[in-house]
C-alpha positions as CSV (number, residue, x, y, z in Angstrom):
1,M,52.9,60.1,31.6
2,D,50.5,63.3,32.4
3,S,47.9,59.8,32.6
4,V,49.7,58.4,35.8
5,R,51.3,61.7,37.2
6,G,50.8,61.8,40.6
7,R,49.4,58.2,41.3
8,V,53.1,56.0,40.1
9,Y,53.9,54.8,44.0
10,S,50.7,53.7,44.8
11,M,50.2,51.7,41.0
12,S,53.6,50.1,42.1
13,G,52.2,48.0,44.6
14,D,49.1,46.9,42.2
15,Q,50.3,43.9,40.3
16,M,48.6,46.0,37.0
17,G,49.6,49.1,37.9
18,C,53.0,48.0,38.7
19,R,53.0,46.1,35.0
20,Q,52.0,49.5,33.4
21,L,54.5,51.5,34.8
22,Q,56.9,48.7,33.8
23,Y,56.0,49.2,29.8
24,M,56.1,52.7,30.3
25,L,60.0,52.8,31.0
26,G,60.6,50.5,28.2
27,D,58.7,52.3,25.6
28,G,59.6,55.7,26.9
29,G,62.8,57.5,26.9
30,P,64.9,59.3,29.7
31,E,62.3,61.7,30.5
32,V,60.0,59.0,31.6
33,A,62.0,57.1,33.8
34,T,63.1,60.9,35.3
35,A,59.4,61.6,36.2
36,I,58.9,57.8,37.5
37,L,62.2,58.0,40.1
38,A,61.1,61.2,41.1
39,E,57.4,60.1,42.2
40,V,59.1,57.0,43.7
41,Q,62.5,59.0,45.3
42,D,61.0,59.3,49.0
43,H,59.8,55.2,48.9
44,L,62.9,53.8,46.7
45,A,63.6,51.5,50.3
46,D,59.9,50.1,50.7
47,L,59.3,49.7,46.8
48,M,62.3,47.6,46.8
49,T,61.0,44.8,49.3
50,D,57.2,45.2,47.9
51,P,56.0,41.8,45.9
52,F,55.0,44.0,43.0
53,G,57.1,47.4,43.6
54,N,60.8,45.3,43.4
55,Y,60.0,44.8,39.9
56,L,59.6,48.5,39.1
57,F,62.7,49.4,41.2
58,Q,64.6,46.6,39.0
59,K,63.2,47.7,35.6
60,L,64.0,51.9,36.8
61,L,67.7,50.9,37.7
62,E,68.2,49.6,33.5
63,H,66.3,53.0,32.9
64,V,67.5,55.7,34.7
65,S,70.9,57.7,34.2
66,D,74.2,56.7,35.7
67,D,73.7,59.9,37.7
68,E,70.1,59.2,38.7
69,R,71.3,55.3,39.0
70,A,74.2,56.5,41.9
71,S,71.5,58.6,43.9
72,V,69.1,55.5,44.0
73,V,71.9,53.6,45.1
74,F,72.8,56.1,47.8
75,A,69.9,56.5,49.1
76,V,69.2,52.4,49.6
77,A,72.5,52.0,50.9
78,H,70.9,51.8,54.6
79,R,68.5,48.6,53.5
80,L,70.6,46.7,51.4
81,T,71.3,44.1,54.2
82,M,67.8,43.9,55.3
83,S,66.3,44.0,52.1
84,G,68.8,41.5,50.9
85,M,67.4,38.8,53.3
86,S,64.0,39.1,51.8
87,L,61.8,37.0,49.6
88,H,61.4,39.8,47.4
89,G,63.9,42.5,48.2
90,T,66.3,40.0,47.5
91,R,65.8,40.5,43.8
92,S,65.8,44.3,44.1
93,V,69.6,43.9,46.2
94,Q,71.1,41.6,43.1
95,K,70.2,44.5,40.5
96,V,71.4,47.0,42.7
97,V,75.1,44.6,42.7
98,E,74.5,44.1,39.2
99,L,74.5,47.6,38.2
100,A,76.1,49.3,40.7
101,R,79.0,50.5,38.2
102,S,80.9,53.6,39.4
103,P,83.2,53.2,42.4
104,T,81.2,55.3,44.4
105,E,78.6,53.0,43.9
106,R,80.6,49.7,44.6
107,A,81.8,51.2,47.5
108,A,78.3,52.3,49.1
109,V,77.4,48.9,48.6
110,V,80.6,47.1,50.4
111,Q,79.9,49.2,53.1
112,A,76.5,48.6,52.9
113,L,76.9,44.8,53.3
114,E,81.2,43.8,54.4
115,N,79.4,43.3,58.6
116,S,76.9,40.9,57.5
117,V,78.3,38.1,55.0
118,V,77.8,35.1,57.4
119,D,74.1,36.3,57.7
120,L,73.6,37.0,54.6
121,A,75.6,33.8,53.1
122,T,73.3,31.1,55.3
123,N,70.2,33.1,54.4
124,P,68.1,31.7,51.7
125,N,67.6,34.8,50.3
126,G,70.7,36.6,51.3
127,N,72.9,34.1,50.0
128,H,72.2,35.1,46.3
129,V,73.3,38.4,47.0
130,I,76.7,37.7,48.6
131,Q,76.8,35.1,45.4
132,R,75.9,38.2,42.8
133,V,78.6,40.4,44.6
134,L,81.3,37.1,43.6
135,Q,79.7,36.8,40.2
136,H,80.0,41.0,39.2
137,F,82.7,42.6,41.7
138,S,86.6,41.4,40.9
139,A,88.1,39.3,43.1
140,E,90.9,41.4,44.1
141,G,89.0,44.6,44.5
142,D,85.6,44.9,45.6
143,S,84.2,41.9,46.7
144,M,87.7,41.2,48.9
145,F,85.3,41.6,52.0
146,V,83.6,38.2,51.5
147,Y,86.8,36.6,50.9
148,A,88.1,38.2,54.8
149,A,84.5,37.1,56.1
150,L,84.9,33.0,54.6
151,E,88.7,33.7,55.8
152,R,87.2,33.9,59.7
153,S,84.2,31.7,59.0
154,C,85.1,29.4,56.6
155,F,83.3,25.9,58.5
156,E,80.2,28.0,59.7
157,V,79.3,28.8,56.4
158,A,80.4,25.9,54.6
159,T,78.1,23.7,56.7
160,H,75.3,25.7,56.2
161,R,72.4,24.6,53.2
162,H,72.7,27.8,51.5
163,G,76.4,29.0,52.7
164,C,78.1,25.8,50.9
165,C,77.0,27.3,48.1
166,V,78.6,30.7,48.2
167,V,82.2,28.7,49.5
168,Q,81.7,26.6,46.2
169,R,81.1,30.3,43.9
170,A,84.0,31.8,45.9
171,L,86.3,28.9,45.0
172,D,85.2,30.0,41.4
173,A,85.9,33.6,41.7
174,A,88.8,33.5,43.5
175,S,92.3,34.8,42.6
176,L,95.0,32.3,43.1
177,E,96.1,33.4,46.3
178,Q,92.0,33.4,48.0
179,R,91.6,30.1,46.8
180,L,95.0,28.6,48.2
181,S,93.3,30.3,51.9
182,L,90.1,28.9,51.0
183,V,91.5,25.6,50.7
184,A,93.4,26.2,53.9
185,Q,90.7,26.8,55.7
186,V,88.7,24.0,54.8
187,A,92.0,21.3,54.7
188,G,91.9,22.7,58.4
189,R,88.2,21.1,59.3
190,A,88.3,18.7,56.7
191,L,87.3,15.5,58.7
192,E,84.3,17.1,59.9
193,M,83.7,19.4,57.0
194,M,83.0,15.6,54.9
195,Q,81.3,13.8,57.4
196,D,78.4,17.1,57.4
197,P,75.3,16.8,55.0
198,F,76.5,20.1,53.3
199,G,80.2,20.3,54.1
200,N,80.9,17.5,52.1
201,Y,80.1,19.0,49.3
202,V,82.6,22.0,49.4
203,V,85.0,18.9,50.2
204,Q,84.3,17.3,46.7
205,Y,84.1,21.0,44.9
206,V,87.7,21.6,46.4
207,L,89.1,18.3,44.8
208,D,87.5,18.7,41.9
209,K,88.6,22.3,41.3
210,C,92.1,22.5,42.4
211,A,95.1,20.7,41.4
212,V,96.4,17.6,43.0
213,E,99.3,19.7,44.9
214,E,96.7,22.1,46.1
215,V,94.3,19.2,47.7
216,D,97.1,16.9,49.1
217,V,96.7,17.5,52.4
218,I,93.0,17.3,52.3
219,T,93.4,13.7,50.0
220,R,95.3,12.9,53.4
221,A,92.8,13.8,55.8
222,P,90.8,10.8,56.3
223,M,93.8,8.0,56.3
224,G,93.7,6.3,59.8
225,Q,89.7,6.2,59.1
226,V,89.1,4.9,55.5
227,V,87.3,1.9,56.5
228,H,84.6,3.7,59.1
229,L,84.4,7.1,56.6
230,S,83.4,4.6,53.8
231,T,80.8,3.4,55.9
232,Q,78.6,6.8,55.8
233,K,76.5,8.4,53.3
234,F,78.2,11.9,53.2
235,S,82.1,10.9,54.1
236,S,82.1,7.4,51.7
237,N,81.3,10.4,48.3
238,V,84.6,12.2,49.8
239,V,86.6,9.3,49.9
240,E,85.7,8.1,46.8
241,K,86.6,11.5,45.3
242,C,90.1,11.9,47.3
243,L,90.6,8.5,45.6
244,E,90.7,9.7,42.5
245,K,92.5,12.9,43.3
246,A,95.1,11.5,45.1
247,Q,98.8,11.0,44.2
248,A,99.7,6.8,44.4
249,P,101.4,6.9,47.8
250,V,97.6,8.1,49.3
251,Q,96.4,6.0,46.9
252,S,98.2,2.9,48.3
253,A,97.6,4.0,52.3
254,Y,93.6,3.7,51.1
255,V,94.0,0.3,49.5
256,A,96.2,-0.9,52.5
257,E,93.5,0.2,54.8
258,L,90.3,-1.3,53.0
259,I,92.4,-4.5,52.9
260,A,93.1,-4.5,56.5
261,A,88.8,-3.9,57.3
262,P,87.7,-6.5,59.8
263,S,85.5,-8.0,57.4
264,M,85.6,-7.4,53.5
265,S,82.4,-9.0,52.9
266,A,80.5,-6.2,55.1
267,L,82.3,-3.6,53.2
268,L,81.5,-5.3,50.1
269,H,77.7,-5.5,50.9
270,D,77.5,-2.3,52.5
271,Q,75.7,0.4,50.8
272,Y,78.3,3.4,50.6
273,A,81.4,0.9,51.1
274,N,80.8,-0.7,48.3
275,Y,81.2,2.4,46.0
276,V,84.7,3.2,47.5
277,I,85.8,-0.6,47.0
278,Q,84.7,-0.1,43.1
279,R,86.3,3.2,42.9
280,A,90.0,1.9,44.4
281,L,89.6,-1.0,41.7
282,S,89.3,1.6,39.1
283,V,91.6,3.9,40.0
284,A,94.4,2.7,42.5
285,P,97.7,1.6,41.2
286,R,97.7,-1.4,39.6
287,E,99.6,-3.4,42.4
288,D,97.3,-2.0,44.9
289,V,94.3,-3.5,43.0
290,A,95.8,-7.0,42.4
291,L,96.5,-7.1,46.4
292,L,92.8,-5.6,46.7
293,S,91.6,-8.3,44.8
294,D,93.0,-10.8,46.0
295,V,91.3,-9.7,49.3
296,V,87.9,-9.6,47.2
297,R,88.1,-13.1,45.6
298,P,87.4,-15.4,48.1
299,H,83.6,-13.3,48.1
300,L,83.3,-13.4,44.5
301,A,81.9,-16.2,44.1
302,L,79.1,-16.0,46.7
303,M,79.0,-12.0,45.2
304,R,77.9,-13.5,42.2
305,N,74.5,-14.7,43.1
306,S,74.2,-12.1,46.1
307,M,70.7,-10.7,46.4
308,S,73.1,-7.0,47.0
309,T,73.3,-4.9,44.2
310,G,76.3,-3.6,45.6
311,G,77.8,-7.2,45.4
312,R,77.1,-7.8,42.0
313,R,78.7,-4.5,40.7
314,I,81.6,-5.7,42.3
315,F,81.6,-9.0,40.9
316,I,81.2,-7.0,37.3
317,K,83.5,-4.0,38.3
318,M,86.7,-6.6,39.1
319,L,85.8,-9.4,36.2
320,K,86.1,-6.7,34.2
321,R,89.6,-5.3,34.8
322,F,90.7,-8.6,35.6
323,P,88.7,-11.2,33.8
324,E,91.1,-13.9,34.9
325,M,89.8,-14.1,38.5
326,A,86.4,-15.3,36.9
327,P,85.6,-18.1,39.5
328,T,85.4,-22.0,38.4
329,H,82.2,-24.0,37.5
330,A,83.6,-25.7,41.3
331,E,84.2,-22.3,43.2
332,I,80.1,-21.4,41.9
333,A,79.1,-24.6,42.6
334,A,80.5,-24.4,46.1
335,A,79.2,-21.0,46.8
336,E,75.6,-21.9,45.6
337,Q,76.0,-24.7,48.1
338,Q,76.7,-22.6,50.7
339,Q,74.3,-20.3,49.9
340,Q,71.6,-23.1,50.1
341,Q,73.2,-24.4,53.5
342,Q,72.8,-21.2,55.3
343,R,68.9,-20.7,54.1
344,H,68.4,-24.4,55.4
345,E,69.7,-22.7,58.8
346,A,68.3,-19.8,59.1
347,P,65.7,-20.1,61.9
348,L,62.1,-19.6,61.2
349,N,60.0,-16.7,62.3
């Protein structure tokens, strides 16, 4: 320690010097940790965000005493939000959250972060801080401030590239009451979320995570717009998931809307809707599948030789579940003749 005394802070900003100090922390005893802390005590906030110094900051938190760690937490609390949004500082703040064990330390962290949850959750670096809070703080205790913020701003966070991951982690860590509250927030704007590039993942996660009774209101949200939603990139995935999770009456309603579609052929060959049809054939009640099959069957022979992979998938899926519906040789021949006639009649460019 004598060889670096008086130079610790300057060494922490250098790659090799910082690495040497980390080795010293790992190999030395409590006295070394105390000595290094004493030299950087007035620079802890800057150390957190330094490209090299942040590694020393994290290592220091692991090796100092409980009282010394508490003093570090209190010293940097005012910079936790700002540092958490920076590329290097986010790792330091996550380490503070992870190692803040005493009630007073956690109270300091909560006070520092509670007014910036949405900003952190939607930040490419800050979202990891909120996820770490959800991982290490109790749902019914120190992390309640996160759930309070999400209840106020669920849609804003859930439809954000980074925020959608925070909402999913919040569902993982939530108590029953908190989970039901989040589900209610999602259900309130489910139609908008399921058509959003990021919100759709939250809706799907809710459907996967929660019991059938808890998500009944979400599975009913697409009713009346099943065909439209089935032809969209993001919402079609949610419609599939709803078909899997919905109760039988809701599944029947979905199938009825698909059957009533203006053009079944268009749905069968749509790059997204064909998957919805396949899912309906796999999970809907058998009587509904039979009704859907009656509408699809006239297209089977044409789909057998379809240039569309979706059409061929539907053909295979239906024959696997209903082998008795295989088109006859006469139907196949008629379909091939129709396709040839259509090719001959197609205008030349």
